[in-house]
N, CA and C atoms as a LAMMPS dump frame, in Angstrom:
ITEM: TIMESTEP
0
ITEM: NUMBER OF ATOMS
546
ITEM: BOX BOUNDS ff ff ff
-5.0000000000000000e+02 5.0000000000000000e+02
-5.0000000000000000e+02 5.0000000000000000e+02
-5.0000000000000000e+02 5.0000000000000000e+02
ITEM: ATOMS id mol type element x y z
1 1 1 N 9.996 13.467 -4.759
2 1 2 C 8.85 12.792 -4.582
3 1 3 C 8.083 13.906 -4.256
4 2 1 N 6.626 14.294 -4.868
5 2 2 C 5.435 14.822 -4.057
6 2 3 C 4.329 13.77 -3.706
7 3 1 N 3.48 14.252 -3.22
8 3 2 C 1.821 14.179 -3.026
9 3 3 C 1.294 14.782 -4.159
10 4 1 N 0.405 13.891 -5.369
11 4 2 C 0.259 14.214 -6.613
12 4 3 C -1.258 14.513 -6.115
13 5 1 N -2.186 14.371 -5.166
14 5 2 C -3.426 14.853 -5.497
15 5 3 C -3.898 15.136 -3.597
16 6 1 N -5.341 15.245 -3.761
17 6 2 C -5.86 15.632 -2.21
18 6 3 C -5.317 16.683 -1.339
19 7 1 N -5.553 16.674 -0.183
20 7 2 C -5.118 17.539 0.68
21 7 3 C -4.079 18.178 0.62
22 8 1 N -3.137 17.416 0.282
23 8 2 C -1.45 17.08 0.76
24 8 3 C -0.988 17.848 -0.645
25 9 1 N -1.693 18.206 -1.498
26 9 2 C -1.272 17.822 -3.385
27 9 3 C -0.128 19.149 -2.996
28 10 1 N 1.213 18.408 -3.633
29 10 2 C 2.575 19.455 -3.82
30 10 3 C 3.167 19.251 -2.601
31 11 1 N 3.211 18.81 -1.68
32 11 2 C 3.917 18.703 -0.721
33 11 3 C 4.924 17.613 -0.64
34 12 1 N 5.776 17.943 -0.887
35 12 2 C 7.095 16.861 -0.551
36 12 3 C 7.123 15.879 0.274
37 13 1 N 7.486 14.725 -0.363
38 13 2 C 7.874 13.494 0.284
39 13 3 C 9.27 13.131 0.515
40 14 1 N 10.093 12.627 1.77
41 14 2 C 11.553 12.403 1.728
42 14 3 C 11.401 10.965 1.216
43 15 1 N 12.814 10.362 0.976
44 15 2 C 13.002 8.997 1.083
45 15 3 C 13.023 8.457 -0.304
46 16 1 N 13.195 9.22 -1.365
47 16 2 C 13.375 8.709 -2.573
48 16 3 C 14.827 7.679 -2.878
49 17 1 N 15.567 7.803 -2.184
50 17 2 C 16.994 7.238 -2.242
51 17 3 C 16.943 6.214 -0.968
52 18 1 N 16.319 5.794 -0.594
53 18 2 C 16.286 4.422 0.677
54 18 3 C 16.412 3.316 0.249
55 19 1 N 18.058 2.617 0.439
56 19 2 C 18.171 1.439 0.027
57 19 3 C 17.353 0.569 0.213
58 20 1 N 17.187 -0.835 -0.892
59 20 2 C 16.153 -1.507 -1.582
60 20 3 C 14.928 -1.119 -1.672
61 21 1 N 14.653 0.226 -1.594
62 21 2 C 13.049 1.219 -2.289
63 21 3 C 13.339 1.507 -3.281
64 22 1 N 11.847 1.239 -4.047
65 22 2 C 11.814 1.833 -5.399
66 22 3 C 10.49 2.538 -5.544
67 23 1 N 10.586 3.733 -5.348
68 23 2 C 8.763 4.962 -5.294
69 23 3 C 8.363 4.675 -6.421
70 24 1 N 6.828 4.689 -6.287
71 24 2 C 6.097 4.589 -7.078
72 24 3 C 6.301 5.849 -8.485
73 25 1 N 6.362 5.777 -9.657
74 25 2 C 6.875 6.589 -10.435
75 25 3 C 5.083 7.573 -10.222
76 26 1 N 5.483 8.929 -10.316
77 26 2 C 4.295 9.52 -10.381
78 26 3 C 2.844 9.081 -11.264
79 27 1 N 3.167 8.82 -12.847
80 27 2 C 2.294 8.511 -13.601
81 27 3 C 1.35 7.325 -13.343
82 28 1 N 1.916 6.434 -12.51
83 28 2 C 1.628 5.091 -12.063
84 28 3 C 1.01 5.441 -11.137
85 29 1 N 1.324 6.237 -9.679
86 29 2 C 0.683 6.684 -8.847
87 29 3 C -0.898 7.361 -8.994
88 30 1 N -0.812 8.462 -10.115
89 30 2 C -1.769 9.082 -10.799
90 30 3 C -2.898 8.06 -10.952
91 31 1 N -2.628 7.4 -11.91
92 31 2 C -3.254 6.33 -12.682
93 31 3 C -3.999 5.211 -11.515
94 32 1 N -3.13 4.71 -10.847
95 32 2 C -3.679 3.706 -9.74
96 32 3 C -4.536 4.293 -8.804
97 33 1 N -4.335 5.707 -8.147
98 33 2 C -5.161 6.558 -7.406
99 33 3 C -6.578 6.924 -7.754
100 34 1 N -6.353 7.157 -9.462
101 34 2 C -7.416 7.399 -10.373
102 34 3 C -8.598 6.084 -10.189
103 35 1 N -7.906 4.437 -10.2
104 35 2 C -8.838 3.113 -10.451
105 35 3 C -9.396 3.177 -8.816
106 36 1 N -8.88 3.732 -7.855
107 36 2 C -9.243 3.08 -6.362
108 36 3 C -10.153 4.746 -5.724
109 37 1 N -10.365 5.511 -6.375
110 37 2 C -10.312 6.783 -5.759
111 37 3 C -12.407 6.803 -5.4
112 38 1 N -13.158 5.991 -5.468
113 38 2 C -14.297 5.738 -5.032
114 38 3 C -14.42 4.792 -3.996
115 39 1 N -12.685 4.269 -3.845
116 39 2 C -12.759 3.585 -2.302
117 39 3 C -11.841 3.963 -1.107
118 40 1 N -11.253 5.012 -1.165
119 40 2 C -10.338 6.118 -0.649
120 40 3 C -10.939 6.575 0.639
121 41 1 N -11.962 7.578 0.487
122 41 2 C -12.806 8.138 1.456
123 41 3 C -12.936 7.385 3.131
124 42 1 N -12.51 7.739 4.257
125 42 2 C -12.691 7.378 5.13
126 42 3 C -12.3 5.831 5.414
127 43 1 N -11.072 5.453 4.52
128 43 2 C -10.798 3.932 4.334
129 43 3 C -9.9 3.908 5.551
130 44 1 N -9.36 2.472 5.837
131 44 2 C -8.492 2.31 6.713
132 44 3 C -7.817 1.219 5.892
133 45 1 N -6.353 1.857 5.793
134 45 2 C -5.814 1.309 4.717
135 45 3 C -3.8 0.505 5.431
136 46 1 N -3.424 -0.299 4.849
137 46 2 C -2.418 -0.737 4.789
138 46 3 C -1.307 -0.487 3.887
139 47 1 N 0.291 0.14 4.239
140 47 2 C 0.747 0.403 3.119
141 47 3 C 1.664 -0.579 3.504
142 48 1 N 2.067 -1.852 2.403
143 48 2 C 3.083 -2.953 3.491
144 48 3 C 3.95 -2.626 2.812
145 49 1 N 5.384 -3.053 2.801
146 49 2 C 6.481 -2.36 2.346
147 49 3 C 6.294 -0.91 1.904
148 50 1 N 6.241 -0.59 3.409
149 50 2 C 5.721 0.825 3.055
150 50 3 C 7.073 2.208 1.976
151 51 1 N 8.607 1.579 2.682
152 51 2 C 9.556 2.652 2.149
153 51 3 C 9.578 3.51 2.433
154 52 1 N 9.1 4.767 1.451
155 52 2 C 8.969 5.916 2.452
156 52 3 C 7.415 6.899 2.451
157 53 1 N 7.058 5.428 2.639
158 53 2 C 4.755 5.834 2.827
159 53 3 C 4.296 6.508 1.95
160 54 1 N 4.878 6.844 0.711
161 54 2 C 4.658 7.349 -0.345
162 54 3 C 2.788 7.077 -0.338
163 55 1 N 2.501 5.695 -0.803
164 55 2 C 1.205 5.609 -1.088
165 55 3 C 0.315 5.643 -0.037
166 56 1 N 0.607 5.398 1.574
167 56 2 C -0.2 5.538 2.276
168 56 3 C -0.593 7.063 2.544
169 57 1 N 0.716 7.629 2.504
170 57 2 C 0.589 9.148 2.331
171 57 3 C -0.523 9.84 1.342
172 58 1 N -0.261 9.261 0.424
173 58 2 C -1.245 9.49 -0.782
174 58 3 C -2.711 9.252 -0.163
175 59 1 N -3.04 7.98 0.018
176 59 2 C -4.25 7.623 0.689
177 59 3 C -4.921 8.725 1.431
178 60 1 N -3.907 9.077 2.743
179 60 2 C -4.292 10.058 3.326
180 60 3 C -4.894 11.573 2.872
181 61 1 N -4.086 11.877 2.332
182 61 2 C -4.222 12.847 1.564
183 61 3 C -5.258 13.019 0.633
184 62 1 N -6.033 11.758 -0.105
185 62 2 C -7.486 11.558 -0.531
186 62 3 C -8.53 11.105 0.925
187 63 1 N -8.3 11.347 1.843
188 63 2 C -9.435 11.282 2.654
189 63 3 C -9.603 9.97 3.361
190 64 1 N -8.267 8.798 3.433
191 64 2 C -8.231 7.996 4.546
192 64 3 C -8.486 8.429 5.871
193 65 1 N -9.176 7.591 6.274
194 65 2 C -9.224 7.752 8.091
195 65 3 C -7.907 7.079 8.423
196 66 1 N -7.316 6.073 8.825
197 66 2 C -5.927 5.73 9.158
198 66 3 C -5.027 4.748 7.938
199 67 1 N -3.522 5.019 7.829
200 67 2 C -2.798 4.201 7.732
201 67 3 C -2.045 3.726 8.475
202 68 1 N -1.549 1.793 8.367
203 68 2 C -0.603 1.448 9.021
204 68 3 C 0.069 1.646 8.064
205 69 1 N 1.407 2.11 8.142
206 69 2 C 3.009 1.738 7.373
207 69 3 C 3.632 0.991 8.211
208 70 1 N 4.01 -0.223 7.451
209 70 2 C 4.95 -1.478 7.588
210 70 3 C 5.732 -1.549 6.733
211 71 1 N 6.754 -1.711 7.656
212 71 2 C 8.074 -1.946 6.88
213 71 3 C 9.497 -2.391 7.981
214 72 1 N 10.228 -3.35 7.123
215 72 2 C 11.311 -4.062 7.815
216 72 3 C 12.673 -3.184 8.192
217 73 1 N 12.839 -2.228 7.398
218 73 2 C 13.577 -1.356 7.533
219 73 3 C 13.809 -0.265 8.131
220 74 1 N 14.798 -0.61 8.933
221 74 2 C 14.807 0.914 10.018
222 74 3 C 14.95 2.352 9.762
223 75 1 N 15.688 2.349 8.388
224 75 2 C 15.865 3.756 7.741
225 75 3 C 14.836 3.905 7.189
226 76 1 N 13.88 3.156 6.312
227 76 2 C 12.423 3.53 6.413
228 76 3 C 11.638 4.108 6.803
229 77 1 N 11.644 3.271 8.361
230 77 2 C 11.174 3.432 9.04
231 77 3 C 10.965 5.051 9.654
232 78 1 N 12.272 5.23 10.194
233 78 2 C 13.133 6.761 10.698
234 78 3 C 12.153 7.899 9.069
235 79 1 N 11.968 7.471 7.712
236 79 2 C 11.914 8.405 7.145
237 79 3 C 10.376 8.51 7.084
238 80 1 N 9.71 7.326 6.813
239 80 2 C 8.298 7.326 7.585
240 80 3 C 7.734 8.53 8.264
241 81 1 N 7.575 8.509 9.599
242 81 2 C 7.929 8.932 10.465
243 81 3 C 8.129 10.251 10.591
244 82 1 N 9.678 10.704 9.727
245 82 2 C 10.006 12.274 9.2
246 82 3 C 8.783 13.057 8.302
247 83 1 N 8.288 12.026 7.492
248 83 2 C 7.436 12.67 6.297
249 83 3 C 6.13 13.031 6.79
250 84 1 N 5.785 11.798 8.049
251 84 2 C 4.037 12.084 8.841
252 84 3 C 4.347 13.447 9.584
253 85 1 N 5.462 13.435 10.392
254 85 2 C 5.672 14.672 10.829
255 85 3 C 5.643 15.769 10.381
256 86 1 N 6.505 16.086 8.928
257 86 2 C 6.327 17.364 8.331
258 86 3 C 4.911 17.743 7.652
259 87 1 N 4.265 16.402 7.769
260 87 2 C 3.271 16.485 6.955
261 87 3 C 2.023 16.946 7.846
262 88 1 N 2.316 16.707 8.953
263 88 2 C 0.996 16.961 10.462
264 88 3 C -0.13 16.033 10.007
265 89 1 N 0.653 14.382 10.23
266 89 2 C -0.673 13.766 9.795
267 89 3 C -0.381 12.244 10.752
268 90 1 N -0.025 12.36 11.594
269 90 2 C 0.413 11.712 12.665
270 90 3 C -1.304 10.867 13.168
271 91 1 N -2.327 12.022 13.552
272 91 2 C -3.232 11.095 14.32
273 91 3 C -3.825 10.063 12.991
274 92 1 N -3.541 10.431 11.438
275 92 2 C -4.067 9.316 10.727
276 92 3 C -3.248 8.459 10.545
277 93 1 N -1.95 8.329 11.598
278 93 2 C -0.984 7.476 10.759
279 93 3 C -0.341 6.016 12.046
280 94 1 N -0.063 5.294 11.674
281 94 2 C 0.453 4.112 12.852
282 94 3 C 1.621 3.843 11.801
283 95 1 N 2.746 3.454 12.48
284 95 2 C 3.766 3.299 11.756
285 95 3 C 4.553 2.16 12.476
286 96 1 N 5.01 0.572 11.709
287 96 2 C 5.291 -0.59 12.817
288 96 3 C 6.128 -1.218 11.951
289 97 1 N 7.82 -1.445 12.919
290 97 2 C 8.477 -1.966 11.838
291 97 3 C 8.22 -3.52 12.368
292 98 1 N 8.327 -4.26 11.301
293 98 2 C 8.186 -5.6 11.158
294 98 3 C 7.909 -6.063 9.854
295 99 1 N 8.228 -7.484 9.826
296 99 2 C 8.315 -8.229 8.235
297 99 3 C 6.661 -8.438 8.112
298 100 1 N 6.2 -8.509 6.88
299 100 2 C 4.893 -9.008 6.636
300 100 3 C 4.111 -9.572 6.772
301 101 1 N 5.002 -11.082 7.087
302 101 2 C 4.536 -12.269 7.742
303 101 3 C 3.885 -11.887 9.079
304 102 1 N 4.573 -11.274 9.931
305 102 2 C 4.136 -11.219 11.262
306 102 3 C 3.439 -9.847 11.25
307 103 1 N 3.181 -8.855 10.47
308 103 2 C 2.604 -8.007 10.448
309 103 3 C 1.099 -8.017 10.24
310 104 1 N 0.906 -9.087 9.058
311 104 2 C -0.407 -9.813 8.959
312 104 3 C -0.896 -10.698 9.669
313 105 1 N -0.979 -11.361 10.282
314 105 2 C -0.33 -12.431 11.526
315 105 3 C -0.986 -11.582 12.585
316 106 1 N -0.268 -10.19 13.001
317 106 2 C -1.014 -9.396 14.355
318 106 3 C -1.94 -8.892 14.173
319 107 1 N -2.164 -8.652 12.2
320 107 2 C -3.648 -7.402 12.356
321 107 3 C -4.924 -8.627 12.045
322 108 1 N -4.693 -9.855 11.947
323 108 2 C -5.36 -10.855 12.202
324 108 3 C -5.921 -11.183 13.657
325 109 1 N -4.867 -11.242 14.531
326 109 2 C -5.16 -11.405 15.625
327 109 3 C -5.736 -10.493 16.668
328 110 1 N -5.579 -8.907 15.821
329 110 2 C -5.97 -8.035 16.535
330 110 3 C -7.295 -7.646 16.222
331 111 1 N -7.715 -8.594 15.156
332 111 2 C -9.557 -7.833 14.763
333 111 3 C -8.965 -7.248 13.573
334 112 1 N -8.066 -6.674 13.007
335 112 2 C -7.938 -5.137 12.257
336 112 3 C -8.184 -5.697 10.924
337 113 1 N -8.954 -4.977 10.349
338 113 2 C -9.443 -5.338 8.691
339 113 3 C -9.248 -4.445 8.134
340 114 1 N -9.023 -3.785 6.523
341 114 2 C -8.467 -3.068 5.857
342 114 3 C -9.094 -2.855 4.709
343 115 1 N -9.62 -1.313 4.046
344 115 2 C -10.55 -1 3.053
345 115 3 C -9.188 -1.066 1.875
346 116 1 N -8.468 -0.722 1.56
347 116 2 C -7.118 -1.181 0.731
348 116 3 C -6.488 -1.357 1.518
349 117 1 N -5.104 -2.182 0.724
350 117 2 C -4.074 -2.469 1.127
351 117 3 C -2.56 -2.75 -0.018
352 118 1 N -2.062 -1.781 0.265
353 118 2 C -0.883 -1.317 -0.757
354 118 3 C 0.399 -2.873 -0.87
355 119 1 N 0.525 -3.673 -1.865
356 119 2 C 1.938 -4.001 -1.751
357 119 3 C 2.771 -3.843 -2.885
358 120 1 N 3.792 -3.011 -2.074
359 120 2 C 4.684 -2.892 -3.424
360 120 3 C 6.236 -3.246 -2.794
361 121 1 N 6.226 -4.558 -2.64
362 121 2 C 7.619 -5.185 -2.287
363 121 3 C 8.751 -4.855 -3.377
364 122 1 N 10.079 -4.607 -2.804
365 122 2 C 10.865 -4.52 -4.053
366 122 3 C 10.792 -5.772 -4.921
367 123 1 N 11.361 -5.489 -6.163
368 123 2 C 10.654 -6.27 -7.433
369 123 3 C 11.129 -7.862 -7.28
370 124 1 N 12.51 -7.593 -6.78
371 124 2 C 12.911 -9.06 -6.764
372 124 3 C 13.029 -10.121 -5.256
373 125 1 N 11.743 -9.693 -4.812
374 125 2 C 11.579 -10.359 -3.466
375 125 3 C 10.304 -10.579 -4.078
376 126 1 N 9.818 -11.969 -4.65
377 126 2 C 8.624 -12.302 -5.305
378 126 3 C 7.734 -12.934 -3.992
379 127 1 N 7.069 -12.547 -3.677
380 127 2 C 6.044 -12.291 -2.093
381 127 3 C 4.315 -12.613 -2.79
382 128 1 N 3.982 -11.946 -4.043
383 128 2 C 2.866 -11.264 -4.158
384 128 3 C 1.96 -12.82 -4.143
385 129 1 N 2.19 -13.736 -4.332
386 129 2 C 1.07 -14.632 -4.588
387 129 3 C 1.258 -15.448 -2.932
388 130 1 N 1.928 -15.442 -2.085
389 130 2 C 2.162 -16.09 -0.711
390 130 3 C 1.025 -14.904 0.347
391 131 1 N 1.292 -13.564 -0.177
392 131 2 C 0.511 -12.305 0.403
393 131 3 C -0.653 -12.317 -0.034
394 132 1 N -1.254 -12.405 -1.37
395 132 2 C -2.452 -12.62 -1.68
396 132 3 C -3.045 -14.007 -0.655
397 133 1 N -2.455 -15.01 -0.723
398 133 2 C -3.303 -16.274 -0.171
399 133 3 C -3.156 -15.83 1.408
400 134 1 N -2.702 -15.216 1.686
401 134 2 C -2.027 -14.644 3.44
402 134 3 C -3.661 -14.026 3.579
403 135 1 N -3.538 -12.743 3.248
404 135 2 C -4.754 -11.857 3.065
405 135 3 C -6.073 -12.682 2.966
406 136 1 N -6.032 -13.558 1.916
407 136 2 C -7.147 -14.243 1.947
408 136 3 C -7.739 -15.116 2.743
409 137 1 N -6.993 -15.784 3.429
410 137 2 C -7.16 -16.651 4.366
411 137 3 C -6.659 -16.141 5.818
412 138 1 N -6.5 -15.038 6.048
413 138 2 C -6.534 -14.842 7.282
414 138 3 C -7.765 -13.335 7.113
415 139 1 N -8.26 -13.287 6.444
416 139 2 C -9.816 -12.416 6.122
417 139 3 C -9.384 -11.399 6.598
418 140 1 N -8.388 -10.168 6.253
419 140 2 C -7.899 -8.857 6.345
420 140 3 C -8.702 -8.322 5.581
421 141 1 N -9.404 -8.363 4.574
422 141 2 C -10.562 -6.862 3.639
423 141 3 C -11.658 -6.785 4.265
424 142 1 N -11.792 -5.772 4.597
425 142 2 C -13.474 -5.53 4.673
426 142 3 C -14.055 -5.873 3.612
427 143 1 N -15.56 -6.174 3.692
428 143 2 C -16.383 -5.747 2.646
429 143 3 C -16.312 -4.981 1.46
430 144 1 N -16.007 -4.986 0.358
431 144 2 C -15.659 -3.989 -1.106
432 144 3 C -14.174 -3.768 -0.856
433 145 1 N -13.417 -4.411 0.126
434 145 2 C -11.767 -3.565 0.215
435 145 3 C -11.011 -3.996 -1.138
436 146 1 N -10.034 -3.998 -1.586
437 146 2 C -8.805 -3.812 -2.588
438 146 3 C -7.576 -4.278 -2.169
439 147 1 N -7.158 -5.005 -2.595
440 147 2 C -5.536 -5.074 -2.461
441 147 3 C -4.868 -4.754 -3.314
442 148 1 N -3.938 -3.826 -3.513
443 148 2 C -3.541 -3.041 -4.699
444 148 3 C -2.187 -3.771 -4.716
445 149 1 N -1.244 -4.277 -6.182
446 149 2 C -0.135 -4.807 -6.421
447 149 3 C 0.506 -3.795 -7.051
448 150 1 N 1.484 -3.458 -7.052
449 150 2 C 2.603 -2.633 -7.898
450 150 3 C 3.618 -4.193 -8.46
451 151 1 N 3.829 -4.569 -9.412
452 151 2 C 5.124 -5.364 -9.485
453 151 3 C 5.75 -5.28 -11.198
454 152 1 N 6.395 -5.997 -11.6
455 152 2 C 7.138 -5.964 -12.384
456 152 3 C 6.821 -6.74 -13.781
457 153 1 N 5.43 -7.002 -14.141
458 153 2 C 4.803 -7.602 -14.776
459 153 3 C 5.096 -8.818 -14.971
460 154 1 N 4.742 -9.17 -13.45
461 154 2 C 4.625 -10.798 -13.054
462 154 3 C 3.014 -11.365 -14.122
463 155 1 N 3.481 -12.798 -14.336
464 155 2 C 1.905 -13.495 -14.923
465 155 3 C 1.624 -13.654 -13.36
466 156 1 N 0.402 -13.621 -12.756
467 156 2 C -0.222 -13.786 -11.885
468 156 3 C -1.518 -13.902 -11.77
469 157 1 N -2.093 -14.884 -10.97
470 157 2 C -3.686 -15.435 -11.669
471 157 3 C -4.844 -14.677 -11.379
472 158 1 N -5.671 -15.128 -11.881
473 158 2 C -6.992 -14.238 -11.715
474 158 3 C -7.362 -14.403 -10.483
475 159 1 N -7.437 -15.512 -9.741
476 159 2 C -8.154 -15.928 -8.155
477 159 3 C -7.349 -16.26 -7.356
478 160 1 N -7.098 -15.612 -6.254
479 160 2 C -6.491 -16.338 -4.968
480 160 3 C -7.272 -16.565 -4.028
481 161 1 N -7.693 -17.909 -3.681
482 161 2 C -9.047 -17.752 -3.198
483 161 3 C -10.194 -17.222 -3.111
484 162 1 N -10.778 -16.392 -2.447
485 162 2 C -11.858 -15.661 -2.511
486 162 3 C -11.373 -14.072 -3.166
487 163 1 N -9.752 -14.257 -3.51
488 163 2 C -10.087 -12.73 -4.172
489 163 3 C -9.936 -13.319 -5.426
490 164 1 N -10.54 -11.916 -6.187
491 164 2 C -10.37 -12.471 -7.749
492 164 3 C -10.136 -11.029 -8.536
493 165 1 N -9.019 -11.063 -9.59
494 165 2 C -8.733 -9.722 -10.264
495 165 3 C -10.076 -9.06 -10.218
496 166 1 N -9.622 -7.635 -10.285
497 166 2 C -10.743 -6.497 -10.216
498 166 3 C -10.253 -5.596 -11.605
499 167 1 N -9.024 -5.016 -11.412
500 167 2 C -8.485 -4.198 -12.218
501 167 3 C -7.042 -4.747 -12.615
502 168 1 N -6.971 -4.187 -14.097
503 168 2 C -5.128 -4.365 -13.768
504 168 3 C -4.789 -3.443 -15.28
505 169 1 N -3.386 -2.889 -14.737
506 169 2 C -3.319 -2.161 -15.949
507 169 3 C -1.858 -1.909 -15.992
508 170 1 N -0.789 -1.951 -17.469
509 170 2 C 0.576 -1.99 -17.813
510 170 3 C 0.833 -0.539 -17.628
511 171 1 N 2.18 -0.448 -16.765
512 171 2 C 2.965 0.783 -17.538
513 171 3 C 4.474 0.439 -18.018
514 172 1 N 4.539 0.264 -18.95
515 172 2 C 5.87 -0.284 -19.851
516 172 3 C 6.352 -1.666 -18.969
517 173 1 N 7.41 -1.506 -18.067
518 173 2 C 7.525 -3.112 -17.478
519 173 3 C 7.5 -2.913 -15.965
520 174 1 N 6.311 -2.04 -15.483
521 174 2 C 5.422 -2.149 -14.362
522 174 3 C 4.004 -2.33 -14.878
523 175 1 N 3.252 -3.091 -13.61
524 175 2 C 1.967 -3.537 -13.509
525 175 3 C 1.289 -3.058 -12.173
526 176 1 N 0.142 -2.847 -12.015
527 176 2 C -0.781 -2.998 -11.379
528 176 3 C -1.975 -4.022 -11.282
529 177 1 N -2.115 -4.545 -10.363
530 177 2 C -3.201 -5.776 -10.311
531 177 3 C -4.058 -5.199 -9.12
532 178 1 N -5.375 -5.075 -9.278
533 178 2 C -6.156 -4.872 -8.356
534 178 3 C -7.148 -5.904 -8.092
535 179 1 N -6.8 -6.558 -7.18
536 179 2 C -7.8 -7.854 -6.217
537 179 3 C -8.978 -7.499 -4.937
538 180 1 N -10.147 -8.083 -5.399
539 180 2 C -11.14 -7.841 -4.278
540 180 3 C -11.678 -9.017 -4.174
541 181 1 N -12.672 -8.937 -2.849
542 181 2 C -12.895 -10.446 -2.5
543 181 3 C -14.359 -10.63 -3.235
544 182 1 N -14.711 -11.842 -3.966
545 182 2 C -15.708 -12.368 -4.59
546 182 3 C -17.041 -12.584 -3.841
C-alpha cells in the first residue's frame, strides 16, 4: 500500500494484512480524494475504523491539519502508530483505541467537530446508518463538512436527519457515498 498523492506520494503504508481490515483499493482512494480535494486543505479529519490509517494519512498528505485515527483493534492501533512514525506526521495525528460509539460521544463531549469523517468499517459490520444518525444528532460536522462512507453497494437513503447525499460513485462491488449538512 502506498500514499497516492500529496506531499507523501509514493511512501509505503504498512498494514494491508491486519485481521478484520480491508484496505481501500488505490483506484477507489484516488477517485474518492478527487471528489473531496477542495475540502482537504487545513481540515480536521476523523478516520473512523482506521485500520492501517490509510485514508487519514492520505488526507494529511493532501494538506489536512489534524487527523484523529480511531480503531478498536490493538493491532491496527500499533500499525497506525508505526505508519505515523515512519511518515513523520506525529504532529498531525491523534491515535485513539476506542469503539466508534464511545469515540463519537467523547468528541461531542469535548466539543470537537470535523471537516471530513471517513467511515470504512468491515463490510459485515452494518453500522452505516447508525453512524450517519449519530454524527448528525451529535452535530459533529463543521459547516461544509463531509462524511464519506465506503461500503459494499448498500442501499442507503439520500437523507439522514440534516445530512443529505452530496455525491455517490460505484466501483464494481464497492460504493462511496458522501453526505453533507443541508
